[in-house]
C-alpha atoms as an extended CHARMM CRD file, in Angstrom:
* protein
*
       215  EXT
         1         1  MET       CA             51.0920000000       78.4740000000       14.7600000000  PROA      1               0.0000000000
         2         2  LYS       CA             49.8920000000       76.2150000000       11.6440000000  PROA      2               0.0000000000
         3         3  SER       CA             53.6950000000       73.7230000000       13.2770000000  PROA      3               0.0000000000
         4         4  ASP       CA             51.2190000000       73.8660000000       16.5490000000  PROA      4               0.0000000000
         5         5  SER       CA             47.9670000000       73.1200000000       15.2580000000  PROA      5               0.0000000000
         6         6  LEU       CA             50.1550000000       70.1470000000       13.0010000000  PROA      6               0.0000000000
         7         7  ALA       CA             51.9810000000       68.8550000000       16.1940000000  PROA      7               0.0000000000
         8         8  LYS       CA             48.9980000000       68.8180000000       18.2920000000  PROA      8               0.0000000000
         9         9  ILE       CA             47.1940000000       67.3640000000       15.7060000000  PROA      9               0.0000000000
        10        10  VAL       CA             49.9750000000       64.3520000000       14.9470000000  PROA      10              0.0000000000
        11        11  LEU       CA             50.3310000000       63.8690000000       18.9540000000  PROA      11              0.0000000000
        12        12  ASP       CA             46.1340000000       63.3590000000       19.1990000000  PROA      12              0.0000000000
        13        13  ARG       CA             46.2200000000       60.9400000000       16.4680000000  PROA      13              0.0000000000
        14        14  ASN       CA             49.2130000000       59.0930000000       18.0720000000  PROA      14              0.0000000000
        15        15  LEU       CA             47.5900000000       58.9850000000       21.5620000000  PROA      15              0.0000000000
        16        16  HSD       CA             44.3090000000       57.6200000000       19.5510000000  PROA      16              0.0000000000
        17        17  GLN       CA             46.9060000000       54.6190000000       18.3970000000  PROA      17              0.0000000000
        18        18  LEU       CA             48.2150000000       54.0800000000       20.9840000000  PROA      18              0.0000000000
        19        19  SER       CA             44.6200000000       53.9540000000       23.3180000000  PROA      19              0.0000000000
        20        20  VAL       CA             43.2900000000       51.9130000000       20.5930000000  PROA      20              0.0000000000
        21        21  ARG       CA             46.3130000000       49.4070000000       20.4650000000  PROA      21              0.0000000000
        22        22  ALA       CA             45.6620000000       49.0220000000       24.3770000000  PROA      22              0.0000000000
        23        23  LYS       CA             42.7110000000       47.9320000000       23.7830000000  PROA      23              0.0000000000
        24        24  PHE       CA             43.1330000000       45.4730000000       21.2840000000  PROA      24              0.0000000000
        25        25  PHE       CA             45.9710000000       44.0390000000       23.7600000000  PROA      25              0.0000000000
        26        26  ALA       CA             44.1730000000       43.9380000000       27.1590000000  PROA      26              0.0000000000
        27        27  THR       CA             40.9250000000       42.0310000000       24.8920000000  PROA      27              0.0000000000
        28        28  GLY       CA             42.6580000000       39.6530000000       22.6320000000  PROA      28              0.0000000000
        29        29  ILE       CA             44.7300000000       38.1920000000       26.1470000000  PROA      29              0.0000000000
        30        30  GLN       CA             41.6750000000       38.4610000000       28.3560000000  PROA      30              0.0000000000
        31        31  LEU       CA             39.5830000000       36.1630000000       25.1380000000  PROA      31              0.0000000000
        32        32  PHE       CA             42.2820000000       34.3100000000       24.2690000000  PROA      32              0.0000000000
        33        33  SER       CA             42.7460000000       33.2380000000       27.8710000000  PROA      33              0.0000000000
        34        34  GLU       CA             39.1140000000       32.1390000000       28.2080000000  PROA      34              0.0000000000
        35        35  SER       CA             39.0200000000       30.3340000000       24.8460000000  PROA      35              0.0000000000
        36        36  GLU       CA             41.6880000000       27.6440000000       25.1000000000  PROA      36              0.0000000000
        37        37  SER       CA             39.5640000000       25.1500000000       23.0610000000  PROA      37              0.0000000000
        38        38  LYS       CA             38.2540000000       27.4000000000       20.3240000000  PROA      38              0.0000000000
        39        39  LEU       CA             39.6080000000       30.5240000000       19.1980000000  PROA      39              0.0000000000
        40        40  PRO       CA             38.2700000000       33.5390000000       18.6050000000  PROA      40              0.0000000000
        41        41  THR       CA             37.6810000000       35.8240000000       15.7770000000  PROA      41              0.0000000000
        42        42  VAL       CA             37.2650000000       38.9850000000       14.4500000000  PROA      42              0.0000000000
        43        43  ASP       CA             33.5960000000       39.0940000000       15.7760000000  PROA      43              0.0000000000
        44        44  ASP       CA             34.5950000000       38.4610000000       19.5190000000  PROA      44              0.0000000000
        45        45  VAL       CA             37.3190000000       40.5140000000       19.6890000000  PROA      45              0.0000000000
        46        46  VAL       CA             35.8430000000       44.1490000000       17.8160000000  PROA      46              0.0000000000
        47        47  ARG       CA             32.5300000000       43.1360000000       20.3910000000  PROA      47              0.0000000000
        48        48  SER       CA             34.4610000000       43.1780000000       23.2540000000  PROA      48              0.0000000000
        49        49  VAL       CA             36.4510000000       45.6470000000       22.3820000000  PROA      49              0.0000000000
        50        50  GLY       CA             33.2750000000       48.1200000000       21.2940000000  PROA      50              0.0000000000
        51        51  LEU       CA             35.0890000000       48.9590000000       18.2380000000  PROA      51              0.0000000000
        52        52  SER       CA             34.1090000000       48.1700000000       14.4030000000  PROA      52              0.0000000000
        53        53  ARG       CA             35.5360000000       45.4310000000       12.0780000000  PROA      53              0.0000000000
        54        54  ALA       CA             36.8040000000       48.3540000000       10.1000000000  PROA      54              0.0000000000
        55        55  THR       CA             38.7890000000       49.4940000000       13.0210000000  PROA      55              0.0000000000
        56        56  PHE       CA             40.4440000000       46.2750000000       13.2000000000  PROA      56              0.0000000000
        57        57  TYR       CA             41.0430000000       46.0270000000        9.9160000000  PROA      57              0.0000000000
        58        58  ASN       CA             42.9310000000       49.2880000000       10.0760000000  PROA      58              0.0000000000
        59        59  TYR       CA             45.2650000000       48.0190000000       12.5120000000  PROA      59              0.0000000000
        60        60  PHE       CA             45.5620000000       44.2210000000       11.5580000000  PROA      60              0.0000000000
        61        61  ARG       CA             45.6310000000       42.4700000000        8.0900000000  PROA      61              0.0000000000
        62        62  ASP       CA             43.6970000000       39.1520000000        9.6750000000  PROA      62              0.0000000000
        63        63  MET       CA             43.5850000000       36.9370000000       12.6920000000  PROA      63              0.0000000000
        64        64  GLU       CA             47.6760000000       35.8250000000       12.3630000000  PROA      64              0.0000000000
        65        65  ALA       CA             48.2120000000       39.4250000000       12.4610000000  PROA      65              0.0000000000
        66        66  TYR       CA             46.4410000000       39.9250000000       15.5130000000  PROA      66              0.0000000000
        67        67  VAL       CA             47.9940000000       36.7650000000       17.6780000000  PROA      67              0.0000000000
        68        68  HSD       CA             51.7680000000       38.1590000000       16.2070000000  PROA      68              0.0000000000
        69        69  PHE       CA             50.5940000000       41.2150000000       17.6800000000  PROA      69              0.0000000000
        70        70  LEU       CA             49.3190000000       39.9240000000       20.6200000000  PROA      70              0.0000000000
        71        71  VAL       CA             52.4430000000       37.9590000000       21.5480000000  PROA      71              0.0000000000
        72        72  ASP       CA             54.8460000000       40.7950000000       20.1790000000  PROA      72              0.0000000000
        73        73  GLU       CA             53.2400000000       43.0250000000       22.5240000000  PROA      73              0.0000000000
        74        74  SER       CA             54.2390000000       40.5520000000       25.5600000000  PROA      74              0.0000000000
        75        75  LEU       CA             57.6920000000       40.1850000000       24.4330000000  PROA      75              0.0000000000
        76        76  SER       CA             58.5720000000       43.6790000000       24.3750000000  PROA      76              0.0000000000
        77        77  ARG       CA             56.6850000000       44.2330000000       27.7890000000  PROA      77              0.0000000000
        78        78  LEU       CA             59.0850000000       41.5210000000       28.9430000000  PROA      78              0.0000000000
        79        79  VAL       CA             62.3430000000       43.1620000000       27.8160000000  PROA      79              0.0000000000
        80        80  MET       CA             61.0330000000       46.6110000000       29.1030000000  PROA      80              0.0000000000
        81        81  GLU       CA             60.8910000000       44.9860000000       32.7490000000  PROA      81              0.0000000000
        82        82  VAL       CA             64.7710000000       43.2440000000       31.9870000000  PROA      82              0.0000000000
        83        83  ASP       CA             65.9480000000       46.6960000000       31.1710000000  PROA      83              0.0000000000
        84        84  GLU       CA             64.1440000000       48.3570000000       34.0810000000  PROA      84              0.0000000000
        85        85  THR       CA             66.0930000000       45.6950000000       36.8360000000  PROA      85              0.0000000000
        86        86  HSD       CA             69.3800000000       45.6370000000       34.3500000000  PROA      86              0.0000000000
        87        87  ALA       CA             69.5590000000       49.8130000000       35.0700000000  PROA      87              0.0000000000
        88        88  ASP       CA             71.8770000000       49.9670000000       38.2780000000  PROA      88              0.0000000000
        89        89  ALA       CA             73.9660000000       46.0500000000       37.2550000000  PROA      89              0.0000000000
        90        90  THR       CA             77.1260000000       46.1070000000       35.4760000000  PROA      90              0.0000000000
        91        91  ASP       CA             78.1300000000       42.2590000000       35.9340000000  PROA      91              0.0000000000
        92        92  PRO       CA             77.3060000000       40.3510000000       33.0590000000  PROA      92              0.0000000000
        93        93  LEU       CA             76.3280000000       37.2770000000       35.3310000000  PROA      93              0.0000000000
        94        94  ASP       CA             74.3780000000       39.4380000000       37.9120000000  PROA      94              0.0000000000
        95        95  ARG       CA             72.2670000000       40.6860000000       34.6190000000  PROA      95              0.0000000000
        96        96  ILE       CA             71.7710000000       37.5010000000       33.1100000000  PROA      96              0.0000000000
        97        97  ALA       CA             70.6450000000       35.9190000000       36.6150000000  PROA      97              0.0000000000
        98        98  ARG       CA             68.3230000000       39.6500000000       36.7880000000  PROA      98              0.0000000000
        99        99  ALA       CA             67.2830000000       38.6720000000       33.4760000000  PROA      99              0.0000000000
       100       100  VAL       CA             65.4850000000       35.6440000000       34.2220000000  PROA      100             0.0000000000
       101       101  CYS       CA             63.9010000000       35.8460000000       37.5670000000  PROA      101             0.0000000000
       102       102  VAL       CA             62.4420000000       38.9810000000       35.7070000000  PROA      102             0.0000000000
       103       103  CYS       CA             61.2340000000       36.0540000000       33.0210000000  PROA      103             0.0000000000
       104       104  ILE       CA             59.9140000000       34.1100000000       36.4570000000  PROA      104             0.0000000000
       105       105  ARG       CA             58.5350000000       37.5190000000       37.9650000000  PROA      105             0.0000000000
       106       106  TYR       CA             56.8010000000       38.3680000000       34.5670000000  PROA      106             0.0000000000
       107       107  SER       CA             55.4460000000       34.5320000000       34.2840000000  PROA      107             0.0000000000
       108       108  LEU       CA             53.8110000000       35.3390000000       37.9800000000  PROA      108             0.0000000000
       109       109  ASP       CA             52.3740000000       38.6020000000       36.8490000000  PROA      109             0.0000000000
       110       110  HSD       CA             50.8430000000       37.9220000000       33.7530000000  PROA      110             0.0000000000
       111       111  PRO       CA             50.6640000000       34.3390000000       33.0620000000  PROA      111             0.0000000000
       112       112  HSD       CA             47.7870000000       34.8910000000       30.3240000000  PROA      112             0.0000000000
       113       113  GLU       CA             50.6850000000       36.3410000000       28.4100000000  PROA      113             0.0000000000
       114       114  ILE       CA             52.8830000000       33.5440000000       28.3980000000  PROA      114             0.0000000000
       115       115  ASN       CA             50.1110000000       31.1810000000       28.1530000000  PROA      115             0.0000000000
       116       116  LEU       CA             49.7340000000       32.8980000000       24.9740000000  PROA      116             0.0000000000
       117       117  MET       CA             53.3670000000       32.8590000000       23.8770000000  PROA      117             0.0000000000
       118       118  SER       CA             53.8100000000       28.9500000000       24.7320000000  PROA      118             0.0000000000
       119       119  ARG       CA             50.2900000000       28.1090000000       21.9170000000  PROA      119             0.0000000000
       120       120  PHE       CA             51.5200000000       30.2610000000       19.3540000000  PROA      120             0.0000000000
       121       121  CYS       CA             54.8080000000       31.4080000000       19.2240000000  PROA      121             0.0000000000
       122       122  ARG       CA             57.6950000000       30.1350000000       20.7070000000  PROA      122             0.0000000000
       123       123  ALA       CA             59.9020000000       31.4020000000       17.6350000000  PROA      123             0.0000000000
       124       124  GLN       CA             59.9050000000       34.7250000000       19.5070000000  PROA      124             0.0000000000
       125       125  LEU       CA             62.1320000000       33.2220000000       22.3610000000  PROA      125             0.0000000000
       126       126  SER       CA             64.8500000000       31.6710000000       19.5960000000  PROA      126             0.0000000000
       127       127  ASN       CA             67.9060000000       32.9190000000       19.1230000000  PROA      127             0.0000000000
       128       128  GLU       CA             66.7770000000       35.7240000000       17.4830000000  PROA      128             0.0000000000
       129       129  SER       CA             64.9460000000       37.0700000000       19.4060000000  PROA      129             0.0000000000
       130       130  ARG       CA             65.9420000000       40.7560000000       21.3100000000  PROA      130             0.0000000000
       131       131  LEU       CA             65.3240000000       38.4660000000       24.5260000000  PROA      131             0.0000000000
       132       132  ALA       CA             68.0680000000       36.5310000000       23.4350000000  PROA      132             0.0000000000
       133       133  ILE       CA             70.3490000000       39.2320000000       21.4890000000  PROA      133             0.0000000000
       134       134  LYS       CA             70.4870000000       40.7060000000       25.8200000000  PROA      134             0.0000000000
       135       135  PHE       CA             71.5080000000       37.2790000000       26.8090000000  PROA      135             0.0000000000
       136       136  SER       CA             74.2510000000       37.0400000000       24.0560000000  PROA      136             0.0000000000
       137       137  GLU       CA             75.7670000000       40.7910000000       25.0120000000  PROA      137             0.0000000000
       138       138  ASP       CA             75.8170000000       39.7800000000       28.7010000000  PROA      138             0.0000000000
       139       139  LEU       CA             77.2700000000       36.1110000000       27.8640000000  PROA      139             0.0000000000
       140       140  ILE       CA             80.0310000000       37.4810000000       25.6390000000  PROA      140             0.0000000000
       141       141  ALA       CA             80.7040000000       40.1910000000       28.1110000000  PROA      141             0.0000000000
       142       142  ALA       CA             81.0020000000       37.3660000000       30.7220000000  PROA      142             0.0000000000
       143       143  MET       CA             83.7050000000       35.2930000000       28.7030000000  PROA      143             0.0000000000
       144       144  LEU       CA             85.4750000000       38.3640000000       28.1990000000  PROA      144             0.0000000000
       145       145  SER       CA             86.2930000000       38.7640000000       31.3850000000  PROA      145             0.0000000000
       146       146  GLY       CA             86.9150000000       35.3770000000       32.3940000000  PROA      146             0.0000000000
       147       147  GLN       CA             83.7780000000       34.4970000000       34.8180000000  PROA      147             0.0000000000
       148       148  ILE       CA             82.2970000000       31.2370000000       32.5220000000  PROA      148             0.0000000000
       149       149  PRO       CA             84.6970000000       29.8370000000       30.3260000000  PROA      149             0.0000000000
       150       150  GLU       CA             84.7340000000       30.4530000000       26.6370000000  PROA      150             0.0000000000
       151       151  THR       CA             82.4840000000       28.1820000000       24.6770000000  PROA      151             0.0000000000
       152       152  SER       CA             79.9300000000       28.3060000000       21.4810000000  PROA      152             0.0000000000
       153       153  LEU       CA             77.9290000000       31.5190000000       22.1310000000  PROA      153             0.0000000000
       154       154  GLU       CA             74.9150000000       29.4350000000       20.5220000000  PROA      154             0.0000000000
       155       155  SER       CA             74.7350000000       26.5240000000       22.8420000000  PROA      155             0.0000000000
       156       156  ALA       CA             74.8500000000       29.4160000000       25.6650000000  PROA      156             0.0000000000
       157       157  VAL       CA             72.4780000000       31.4990000000       24.5790000000  PROA      157             0.0000000000
       158       158  CYS       CA             70.5950000000       28.3780000000       23.6920000000  PROA      158             0.0000000000
       159       159  ILE       CA             70.7930000000       27.4110000000       27.6380000000  PROA      159             0.0000000000
       160       160  VAL       CA             69.5380000000       30.9760000000       29.3310000000  PROA      160             0.0000000000
       161       161  LEU       CA             66.6860000000       30.8230000000       26.7060000000  PROA      161             0.0000000000
       162       162  GLY       CA             66.0350000000       27.2000000000       27.6530000000  PROA      162             0.0000000000
       163       163  ALA       CA             65.7070000000       27.4810000000       31.3740000000  PROA      163             0.0000000000
       164       164  ALA       CA             64.4510000000       31.0750000000       30.4100000000  PROA      164             0.0000000000
       165       165  SER       CA             61.4960000000       29.5950000000       29.4080000000  PROA      165             0.0000000000
       166       166  ILE       CA             60.6360000000       26.9850000000       30.6930000000  PROA      166             0.0000000000
       167       167  ALA       CA             60.6730000000       29.0840000000       33.9920000000  PROA      167             0.0000000000
       168       168  MET       CA             57.6570000000       30.6690000000       32.4980000000  PROA      168             0.0000000000
       169       169  PHE       CA             55.8240000000       28.1470000000       30.7290000000  PROA      169             0.0000000000
       170       170  GLN       CA             55.7350000000       26.6150000000       33.8080000000  PROA      170             0.0000000000
       171       171  LEU       CA             55.4820000000       28.6210000000       36.4700000000  PROA      171             0.0000000000
       172       172  ALA       CA             52.4740000000       30.4010000000       34.6140000000  PROA      172             0.0000000000
       173       173  ASN       CA             50.5990000000       27.2680000000       35.4210000000  PROA      173             0.0000000000
       174       174  ARG       CA             51.8140000000       26.6400000000       38.8730000000  PROA      174             0.0000000000
       175       175  PRO       CA             50.8840000000       24.6040000000       41.2660000000  PROA      175             0.0000000000
       176       176  ASP       CA             49.1740000000       26.0620000000       44.2680000000  PROA      176             0.0000000000
       177       177  GLY       CA             52.2650000000       25.7250000000       47.3810000000  PROA      177             0.0000000000
       178       178  TRP       CA             54.9170000000       26.2200000000       44.7780000000  PROA      178             0.0000000000
       179       179  ASP       CA             57.4910000000       28.0110000000       46.7050000000  PROA      179             0.0000000000
       180       180  THR       CA             57.7870000000       29.9340000000       43.7920000000  PROA      180             0.0000000000
       181       181  VAL       CA             61.4320000000       32.1140000000       45.3360000000  PROA      181             0.0000000000
       182       182  THR       CA             62.7050000000       28.9170000000       46.5350000000  PROA      182             0.0000000000
       183       183  VAL       CA             62.3320000000       27.4170000000       42.8220000000  PROA      183             0.0000000000
       184       184  ALA       CA             64.2580000000       30.4990000000       40.7240000000  PROA      184             0.0000000000
       185       185  GLU       CA             66.8790000000       30.3060000000       42.8250000000  PROA      185             0.0000000000
       186       186  PHE       CA             67.8410000000       27.0790000000       42.4700000000  PROA      186             0.0000000000
       187       187  LEU       CA             66.9760000000       27.5170000000       38.6690000000  PROA      187             0.0000000000
       188       188  VAL       CA             69.3480000000       30.5890000000       38.8030000000  PROA      188             0.0000000000
       189       189  ALA       CA             72.2460000000       29.1880000000       40.3710000000  PROA      189             0.0000000000
       190       190  GLY       CA             72.2420000000       25.8880000000       38.4710000000  PROA      190             0.0000000000
       191       191  LEU       CA             71.9840000000       27.9180000000       35.1910000000  PROA      191             0.0000000000
       192       192  LEU       CA             75.0230000000       29.8920000000       35.9410000000  PROA      192             0.0000000000
       193       193  SER       CA             76.5660000000       26.6840000000       37.7270000000  PROA      193             0.0000000000
       194       194  GLY       CA             75.8360000000       24.8270000000       34.0190000000  PROA      194             0.0000000000
       195       195  LEU       CA             77.6670000000       28.3370000000       31.9800000000  PROA      195             0.0000000000
       196       196  GLY       CA             81.1110000000       27.1970000000       33.8370000000  PROA      196             0.0000000000
       197       197  ALA       CA             80.8260000000       30.1940000000       37.1180000000  PROA      197             0.0000000000
       198       198  ALA       CA             81.7340000000       28.8540000000       40.2670000000  PROA      198             0.0000000000
       199       199  ASP       CA             79.6690000000       27.3140000000       42.2860000000  PROA      199             0.0000000000
       200       200  GLU       CA             79.7300000000       30.0450000000       44.9970000000  PROA      200             0.0000000000
       201       201  ILE       CA             79.7460000000       32.9000000000       42.9040000000  PROA      201             0.0000000000
       202       202  SER       CA             76.2940000000       31.1290000000       41.2530000000  PROA      202             0.0000000000
       203       203  ALA       CA             74.2850000000       31.1590000000       44.5120000000  PROA      203             0.0000000000
       204       204  ALA       CA             75.7350000000       34.3040000000       45.3610000000  PROA      204             0.0000000000
       205       205  LEU       CA             74.3830000000       35.6880000000       42.3200000000  PROA      205             0.0000000000
       206       206  ALA       CA             71.5230000000       33.5580000000       42.5710000000  PROA      206             0.0000000000
       207       207  ALA       CA             70.3680000000       34.8520000000       46.1610000000  PROA      207             0.0000000000
       208       208  ARG       CA             71.0040000000       38.3160000000       45.2730000000  PROA      208             0.0000000000
       209       209  SER       CA             69.2390000000       38.6950000000       41.8800000000  PROA      209             0.0000000000
       210       210  VAL       CA             65.8920000000       36.8890000000       43.4860000000  PROA      210             0.0000000000
       211       211  ARG       CA             66.0360000000       39.4880000000       46.5420000000  PROA      211             0.0000000000
       212       212  VAL       CA             66.1700000000       42.1690000000       44.1240000000  PROA      212             0.0000000000
       213       213  VAL       CA             63.3510000000       40.9130000000       41.2740000000  PROA      213             0.0000000000
       214       214  LEU       CA             61.4250000000       38.5590000000       43.2220000000  PROA      214             0.0000000000
       215       215  VAL       CA             61.3930000000       39.4540000000       47.4140000000  PROA      215             0.0000000000
């Protein structure tokens, strides 16, 4: 019985911490989206969340740590969506195409998170990031299978990350009237061709990934 009670206490505490972090995340994204010229303060954050300064400092060392949390959590959510769309995809080029489309979809669904990454921490999309590691694994598989020519992995990752970053940061602030599906299909097909895939394969994979992820 004691072990059951202890387990319940631990579970309740973990759920409470997740709830508090979720509140801090949602509030931070909203506050930063409303104050592009003036950064919010700790007082702004706790006032909006409805918690104390002491609670803020229980979770974050300072505002810099808080911003890092917001950016890291945004990237984690993006990577989770990439994982979900990869669940039924085995072809490495298809996985790359789908991942870029997920980046595009995420920028449309969560523009404030993408803008936060753009403002404060583009390093999260560096060659050492979790997203880059996923791209690296699929690029290696595509090279080994002969779908694209063997080349510098670092260069290939830079190309894919560059395309994904441009898509996210531009589409998050897209002008009205943009045909997102057409833009995404053109971008993905061009990316795959740039990596060395055959043009007809690139076009077919681009059309399929857009249909699966964006339509």
